[in-house]
N, C-alpha and C positions, 0 to 999 in steps of 0.2 A: 504495500500499501505506501510506504513511505517513497519507495523506489518509482512509482510511479505517477505519485505525487511531482518528485522531482524534473521526470520526462514535463510534463506537463508543464510546469514552470519554462523547462527550457524553452519549449516550444512558444511558449509567450513571449518569453524575452527576444528568441531568433526575429520572430514576425513583428514585433513591436519596434524593435532596431532597423527594420527595414526602414521605418517612413525616412531616414536620412536620407537615402537615393532614391525615396518614392518620385514618381512624376503624378501624383495625384493631384487632380482639380487645375492641372494647366491644360488648358485648350490648343489643340495643335490643329495648324492651317492645314496641314494633309488630311484627305477626307480618302478612307479607304473604300474603294469600289471593288469588290469582291466576288470570287465565285470559288466554292466549294467542289476543287476537283480531285477527291481522294479517289474516286474509282476511275480514274482515269486509264494508270499504264492495268489495271485488271483487263479494261475494255480494249485496249489495245494489245495487250497479251494475248487474248482471244482472237484479235483479227478485224478490230473494228477501225475505219478511218474516218475522216472529216473531210467533208468537200464546203469550199467557200463559194456561195451561191454570188456573193459581192465580185468574184474573179473569174466568172463564168465555170463556177464548178472545180474550181482546181483544189488539189489535193491539198491540205496544211493539215499541221496540229491544231488542234480543240485550243488550245493556249494561246495560239498566234491568232486565231480567228476573233477571240473574247477579249484581246488585246487589242484589237482594233476596233472594237466593239467599246473600249474603255475602261478594260479591267488591270487594276495596276496592285492587285493582292490576290494569295490563291490560300484557300482554307485546307488543310489536311486533318482529316481524324487519327489519331494511333490509339490503337488499343494493344494489350500488355503484352498478351502470347496468344495471338489466334493460331486456330490448327492448320491452318494453309500458309500464312505467314501473312497473307493478303489483309493491309492496315498495320503491320506491323512495324518495329524500328527501323529494319533493312527495306521496306517495301517504301517507307516515307521517307529516308535517307535518299534513297534514287529518286525521289521525284522531287523531294528538296532542292537537290543540287542541279537539278533542271530548271526549275523555275527560276533559283537565284540566278543562273547563269542569265537569263533573259531579264533581268529586272525588277523582277516581282517581289512585292513585299511576302514576308511568310507568317503563318498566323497556324500556329500548331494547338488543335482541339484533342486534348486528354480525354479519352474516355472511362481510364481508370476499369478497364472490365476486357475478359478475353472476346465480347463482341459488344452488340450495342449496348448503348446505356442512354438512357432517357426515361420521362417521367413515367414510364411501365416497368423498366427494369433499369438496376443498377447492382449487376454482381459481381460480389468479388472474385477476381480472377483464381482459375482454379488451384493455381501450387501458393497462392498466399494464407497466411495465418486468417482466422476470424476473429480472435480475440482482440479486445481491443488495443491494448499496448503492443505488442508485436505486431498487429495491420499498422499502425501508424508509423512504427518504426520502419515497415518494410515498404508504404506510401513514399515515405519521406526520401529514401535512397532510390529510390524508383524513379521519382521525379530528378534528383540529382540526377543520376547515371545518364538517364535519357537526356538532358539538356547536355551534359558533357560531352555525350555521344554526338549530339549535332556540331557541337562548337569543334571538335576534335576533325570532325568530318568540313569543315571551313564553313558551316551554316550557321547565317547569323538568322535568328527569330525573330520577328518584330513582336505578336504578341501569342501570349502563351494562356488557355484557356485552362484553369484546373477545374475539368469537370464538363460533361455535357448535360445542359438543361437539368439542373439541379432541384428541383422543385420538391422533392420528396428525398431528398440528402443523397448519400453515398455510400458506395461498398457496403450494400444488402447484406444480411439483415442489420449487421453492426451498425450501420451510419447512417439506417433509415431515420426519416423524421419526416411529421407529418404536420404541415404548414395551421391545419384548420382544427387541431385540436382546443378546447375550452375549458378552462379559462386562459387567459394569458400565461400567467405563471408555468402552466401545464405546458403550454406550447415554448415555450422556453427549457423547460426541463427536457422537453422531446428534441430540443435541436442538440445535447450537451455531445452527444458522442461525434454528429458529424459535425458539429465546429472544432473538436480537436482533431477531429483525421482533416480538416480544412486546414489546419493550422501546420499539420506536420506537411502538409501539399506544399503550402506556402514556402516552411521553412527550407523544404528541400531547393526551392528556388534561389533562395538566400545563399544555400551552401554552393552551388553550383555557379553563384555568381564569384564566390569566395575562390572557386577553384578558376576563375578567368572570363568566363561565357558573360556577353553582352549580357545588360539587363533587359528584359522584355518587358512590354506593359503586361501584366498580369490580369486577366479577367474571370471573372466571376458570369456564371451563365445559367440565365433561367427562363422556361419555355413562357410563352401568354404573357407577351409583351404589354397589349391590352389592359391585362389584369392588375389595377394599382392595388387591391387589396391584398393581392399575393404577394406582390413586390414587396411592400413595407412592411409586411407580414412577416416576410423570410427575413428580410435583411435584418428587421429590427429583433427577430431572434436572434440571428446569426450573432451580431454586435452585442446583446444581452449577454451572451455565453464568451467573453472577453477575446471576441475577434475583434480587433482595432482597425479603424478606418485606413489605416494606413496599410491593411493586408489585402489590398485589393486596390486596383488603379482605373478600369474601366469596368462599366457595367453593358451584359450582351445580353442581348432577349430574342427571343422567336416570333414571329408575327404571320401566321400563316391565313389565309379567306377561310378555310372550310372544314375547321375544329370547332365552331363556335359562332354563332351568330352576333356574337358581343364584342368580337375580332374587328373592330370599328377605328376605322382615321380617329376619329375625336377621340374617342378610348385612348388608341395609343398616343397621340398628342398628350392629352391629358398625365397620361402614367409619365412619360418620359420628361415631360417637362417638370412634373412634380419630382421625380428623381434626381433631376441637376439642380433644381432650386433646394431640396433637402439634404444632398451629398456633394454637391458640386465635385461631380465627376465626370469624366467623359464617356456617351454611351454610344452603341453600336447596335443595330440591328445584324444578327450575326446569321439569321436564318430567313427566308423568306422564299416564297415562289409561288405561280399562281397558273392555269390550267390555260393551254393552245388550244384543248381538245376536251370536251366532258359532254359526250352526249348520252350517256345512261347507257350506251352497249355492255358494259359488264358489271357495272352496278348505278343504283339510284341515284341520280344527279342530286348533289348535295347544294345546301343553299349557301349563298355565298354571303360573306359580313359586309359585303359592299354589293349590291345588287347591281346597281348601276352600272357597274364595269361587266363586258361581256367576256365569257370563256372564251377567248381566242387569243392569238398573237398580237392583237393590237391591245387585247385586256392587259396582256402581261404586261405591255410597255405603259400603259395607265397606270397600272397598280405598284409598278416599282417606283414612276414618277412620284408618286405621292407620298411615299415609304421613302424617299430620298428628300424629296421636300421638308416633309415630316423634322427627318434629322435634322438637318440644316439648321429648321427655325429653332431648334433645342436651346434655350436662353445661354446667354456667355459665351456662345461660341462651344459648346459642351456637343454637340453633335459630331459623333467623329468618323463614323462609315456605316455602309449597308452592304451585304452579303447575300449571295444568290445563291440556294442548295443544291448541287449537283445538278449545272443546267447541259450536263453532255453525258449524262446515265441513259444510254442507249435501248439497253435490256431491261429498265424499270425506269421506265419514263413515268408514269401516275407518281410515282415519290413519296410511295406511301400514304396517297389521297382514294377517293374513291372517283375520280377525274383519269379518263385515259392519259392524258400526255399534258407534263408541267414542265416540260424541256425546252431548251433554246435550239433544238437541231430537229429536223424533220426525218425519223427514222426510216430507214429503208431495210427491209428484211429479204428480201427477193433472193439474195444469196447465203444461205445460210450459216457460211464458213466466214462469211467477210462483211457484219453489218455496215450500214454508210448512214452517217448522219449530217443532211444537207443543213447548213445555218438557215434559220429564220431569221426575219430581221427585229426580231428582240435580241437578237442579240447584241443589237447596238446599244440598250438599255443605259449604259453607262455614258458611252456616249454622247447620247442626247440631252442626260443629265448634268454637265460638266460643271 
């Protein structure tokens, strides 16, 4: 018991000390215009290619086409020990080297799992312990070792998200949290393990900095960026568990049109502006997308949170332009970026929705050994919103 208390104290000291080098609250003139291209290597290894319709169907890399459309940042998710290596460390090092050579900013999204981590699942990696003390130590070492691996490969990470869509905590069941528990003291107590684990991850960043990596922006990422109550309760419970404001530099939120009709532009604007005024930290919408096709062929057509925007390629442009405008208008210049999720995933075009297709390339499956993606005009969404 005494030893574990000492470990917790050390985590608190390490995280608090990071405030001396923190960039918290300093708005940047750079606006991140990103795409999550985590699956691109998987697609290419399977034979997929991309055609640039603006260049008479010239075969080009997906990132070259998207860069012409204004992309300046690439987001990559990393899993701890995936069974087939996809989204693992080596997979991401290969992609990150490639994208860095082309001048893109790099944003690494830790999932802290061997597979997907999101509000429905945040499972501890199979090889990791489950008891809180050794789990926190393992997490801290993993973050440090991963970041040092990128540095040794000559890769500079600009943003590091310590977890993905952490609404219900991380590393279940040990770090599971419920923001809806009542009364408020019970909510705070419910976040105790999640806070300890987050501080361990954050201390891992500082350990890597001490070993020579360039300090990245440290992000916390919660889904449902339109839900002010969720955001305020979540961060309130975290900070009530002795996580200092210096322990993260930037807010990340997800914002999708078809997972709830309350995901309106007005609600997003209210939430982001409120967070900016309350915490005085930069904010990014780190996941969004919009359907190019949603005709009910496979599933009932979901109701859009903004029904005036059509489910088509023009609608993709309208949706993203509005999101960009909302982020750019966050008070005190704290709106820092927008990222579109997996725009080139040819063999998963629904992107987890009930719609047919939310990517930015028109897929051609006529050759089963070589899928082809033809760029839609929506690849220019960032170019048209400079």
